[in-house]
C-alpha positions as CSV (number, residue, x, y, z in Angstrom):
1,M,14.7,28.4,-2.1
2,R,15.7,25.3,0.1
3,S,15.3,25.6,4.2
4,V,18.1,23.5,6.2
5,L,16.2,21.1,8.8
6,S,18.7,20.0,11.7
7,I,17.5,17.3,13.6
8,S,18.9,15.2,16.9
9,I,18.9,11.6,16.4
10,P,20.8,8.6,18.4
11,P,23.7,7.1,16.2
12,K,22.1,4.0,15.9
13,K,19.3,5.3,14.3
14,L,21.4,7.5,12.4
15,A,23.4,4.3,10.9
16,A,20.4,2.9,9.9
17,L,18.9,5.9,8.3
18,K,22.0,6.0,6.1
19,K,22.1,2.4,5.0
20,R,18.4,2.4,4.0
21,A,18.7,5.5,2.3
22,K,22.0,4.0,0.3
23,C,20.0,1.0,-0.5
24,E,17.4,2.7,-2.0
25,G,20.2,4.8,-3.9
26,M,19.0,8.2,-2.6
27,T,20.6,10.8,-0.2
28,I,19.2,11.1,3.6
29,S,17.5,14.1,2.4
30,A,15.5,12.6,-0.7
31,Y,15.0,9.4,1.8
32,V,13.3,11.2,4.4
33,L,11.4,13.6,1.9
34,S,10.0,10.6,0.4
35,F,8.8,9.8,3.9
36,V,6.9,13.2,4.0
37,D,5.7,13.0,0.0
38,Q,4.2,9.3,1.2
39,E,2.5,10.8,3.9
40,E,0.8,13.3,2.3
41,N,-1.5,10.1,0.3
42,L,-2.4,8.5,3.4
43,I,-5.8,8.7,4.4
44,T,-6.8,9.2,8.4
45,E,-8.3,6.3,10.5
46,A,-11.3,8.1,10.6
47,E,-11.6,8.2,7.0
48,L,-10.3,4.5,7.1
49,L,-13.2,3.8,9.7
50,E,-16.1,5.6,7.6
51,D,-14.8,3.3,4.4
52,L,-15.2,-0.1,6.7
53,Q,-18.4,1.4,8.1
54,Q,-20.0,1.9,4.6
55,G,-18.7,-1.3,3.4
56,E,-20.5,-3.0,6.1
57,R,-23.8,-1.1,5.2
58,D,-23.4,-1.9,1.5
59,L,-23.1,-5.4,2.7
60,A,-26.4,-5.4,5.0
61,Q,-28.1,-4.1,2.0
62,G,-27.0,-6.1,-0.6
63,K,-24.8,-3.9,-2.3
64,Q,-22.0,-6.3,-3.5
65,R,-20.8,-8.0,-6.5
66,T,-19.0,-10.9,-6.5
67,L,-15.5,-10.9,-9.4
68,G,-15.8,-13.6,-11.7
69,P,-13.0,-14.9,-14.1
70,S,-13.9,-12.5,-17.1
71,D,-14.2,-9.6,-14.9
72,S,-11.4,-7.1,-14.8
73,L,-10.5,-5.2,-11.7
74,E,-10.8,-2.3,-13.7
75,E,-14.5,-2.7,-13.6
76,F,-14.5,-3.2,-9.4
77,F,-12.1,-0.7,-8.8
78,P,-11.9,2.3,-11.3
79,I,-9.2,4.7,-11.2
80,K,-10.0,8.1,-10.4
81,K,-7.9,10.2,-12.7
């Protein structure tokens, strides 16, 4: 079952929202829901900061590799399934 969400939005922003949704071939609801779905996959600032700090520690300890012409990106960035 679906629920209805009502929001107050200025006319200019509503027009922009309608235009963007139409350009994407979506309804306004689908367009907004796509952003909610995308937001679930974002990392937090704290996670990003920790990743950066870990990278700096790894670099300081000499734990880096150089991508060569015969290397594949998958070796450096394995896809987690």
